[in-house]
N, C-alpha and C positions, 0 to 999 in steps of 0.2 A: 767642498767643491762648489764653484760658482755654477749657477743654473745655466748660464750661457754655454757651458761645455756640453750640456746634454743635446744642444741643437744639432751637433754633427752626427748624431745617432738616429736621426729620423727615418732614413730608408730601412735600416735594419729593424728598428722598432715597429715600423708599419708591417713588415713581413712577419715578425714574431707575434704581433697582435692578431694578425689574421690567422696564423696557425693556432694560437691559443683559443680564439673563438671557435675555430673548427672543432677542436677537442671538446670545448664546452658543449657545442651543439650535438656532438656524437654522444656524450654522456647523458644529455637531456633526452635523447631519443631512444636509448636502449634500456632494457630492463636489467637492473643491477642485482646480482645474486646476494642474499643476506651475508654470505661468508666474506665478501669483499666490500661490503657497504662502507665500512669505516675508512678503508684505504681509498676508495673511490671518492668519498666525501672530502677527504683531505686533498686529493689530487684536483678535484673540482674547484675548490677554493683557491688553490695555488694557480691554476690556469686562468681563473677569473681575474685574480690580481695581476697576472702577467698580461692578460688582454688589456685591462684598463691602464696599466702602467705603460705598455707599449703605445696605446692611443695617446696618452698624455705627452710622451716624448715626441711622438709624431707631430702633434699639434703645436708643441713648443718649437719644433724645427721649422714648421710651416710659418709660424709667426715671425721667426728670426730671419727669414728670407728677405723681408723688407723692413726690418726693424731700423729706426723707431717709427716708421710709417704705420706699422701695425700695432704699436704700443698704445692701444685705445682702451677705454673703459669696457667695451663689449668683449674684447679679446681677454681682458683680465677676468671678467665674470665667467667666460667660458672655460678658462684654465682653472678657475676656482671650482667650477662645477665638476671638472674632470678630477681634481684633487679630492673633492668630497667622495666621488665615486670610488677612488682608489682606497679609501678608508673602509668601505663597506664590507669587503671580504673579512676583515678582522672582526667587525661587529657580528657578521654572520657566524664566524667561528665561535665567538663568545656565547652566542645564543645556542648554537648546536652542541658545543662540547662542554661549556661551563654552566649551562642552565640559566643564563641571564634572562630575567622575566621581561622580555620585550617581544611583541608579536613578530613572528618570523618574517612576515611580509614587509615590514618597515624598512630594513636595510636594502631589500631588493627594490623597493619603490625608489629609494634614494639613488641606488646604483643605476637603474634604468633612466631616471630623470637626469642624473648627472652626465651620463654618457650622451644622452639625446641632446641636451642643451649644448654641451661642448661641441658635438658634431654639427649641429644646426648653425650655431653662431659662427664657428670657424669657417664653414663652407660659404655662408652668406657673406661674411666679411672678407674672406679670401677671394671670392669672386669680385666683390666691389673694389678691392685693392689691386686687382689684376693678377693675383698670384695663381688663381685657378680659372681655367677656361674650359669651354666645351661641356661635355656631359658629366665630367668628374664632380664638380660642386653640386650638381643637381642630384646625383646619386648619393652624395654625402648628406645633402639636405633631406632626401627621402629616408635614408637610414636614421638620421636624427629624429625626424618626425615619428618614425616607427618606434624608436626607443622611448620617446616621450609618451607615446600612446601606451606602450607596455607598462610604464610607470604609473600612468593615470589609472589604467584598468586594474593593475594589481592593487592600487589603493582601495578600489571598490571591493576587492576580494577580502579586505579586512572586515567588511560588514556583511557580505553575502557571497555565496559561491556561484551565483547566477551568471557571473561574467568570466568564469574560468575559461570557457571555450573561446570567447572573444580574445582573451590574452594568448591562449595556446595557438590559435589560428594565425595570429600576427607574428609569432615568435620566429619561425623559420624563415619567412620572407624577409624580415628585418635583418636577420643574421646573414642571409645571402647577399643582401644589399651592402652590408658592412664589409663582407669578405671581398666583394668586387671593388669597393671603394678603397679599402686598405691596401690591397695589392697594387691597384692603379696609382694610389698615392705614393707608395714606395718607389715605383718606377718614375713617377713625376719628380720626386725629390732627388733621385739619383741623377736624372737628366739635368735638373737645375744646378747641381753641383759640378757637373762635368766641365762647363766652361771655366769655372773658377779654378779647378785643378789644372786644366791645361795652361791657363794664364800663369799660375804659380810655378809650373814646371818650366815654362819658357822665360820666366822673368830673370 
């Protein structure tokens, strides 16, 4: 299937991504009983993959609103960062369930950094290209900075636990920013497609 066909699923992907991150946040905040830990761990990885996959399709849809104007090196780097983040749940599963000898924090560092860079670049470039206006790109940029911060701080945790609370205190605010951005982006993409649908119906 050509990647261009994914562009039409942006609004749905944005809402699915927001819902998936909400589930991730709930799992992170509650105490999991040992009896359901394995099932919860599997669900957790699935919803993380759903979250990042939805984000990637959303960003791809945003880029194609003004393609080839948005077919720039920075957009390609940002999509590459999102694709790297998409691979991380599989690496986490290998570490957790197959005993692969890699520090558990490394794929999470790559996950947060990939999502953060993708969000940051797409919102900066989307605003520059006139695709995003008002507060929406600024919220996206703030969420992107938050995820980059989470990645950087978690990389410090590889060497010391002194930064754990810095990471934890930034997690929920960053997730809330993303939820607001993703829902708003879904609405924005729906509205951007409405004129095209009307024109196609009356042609």
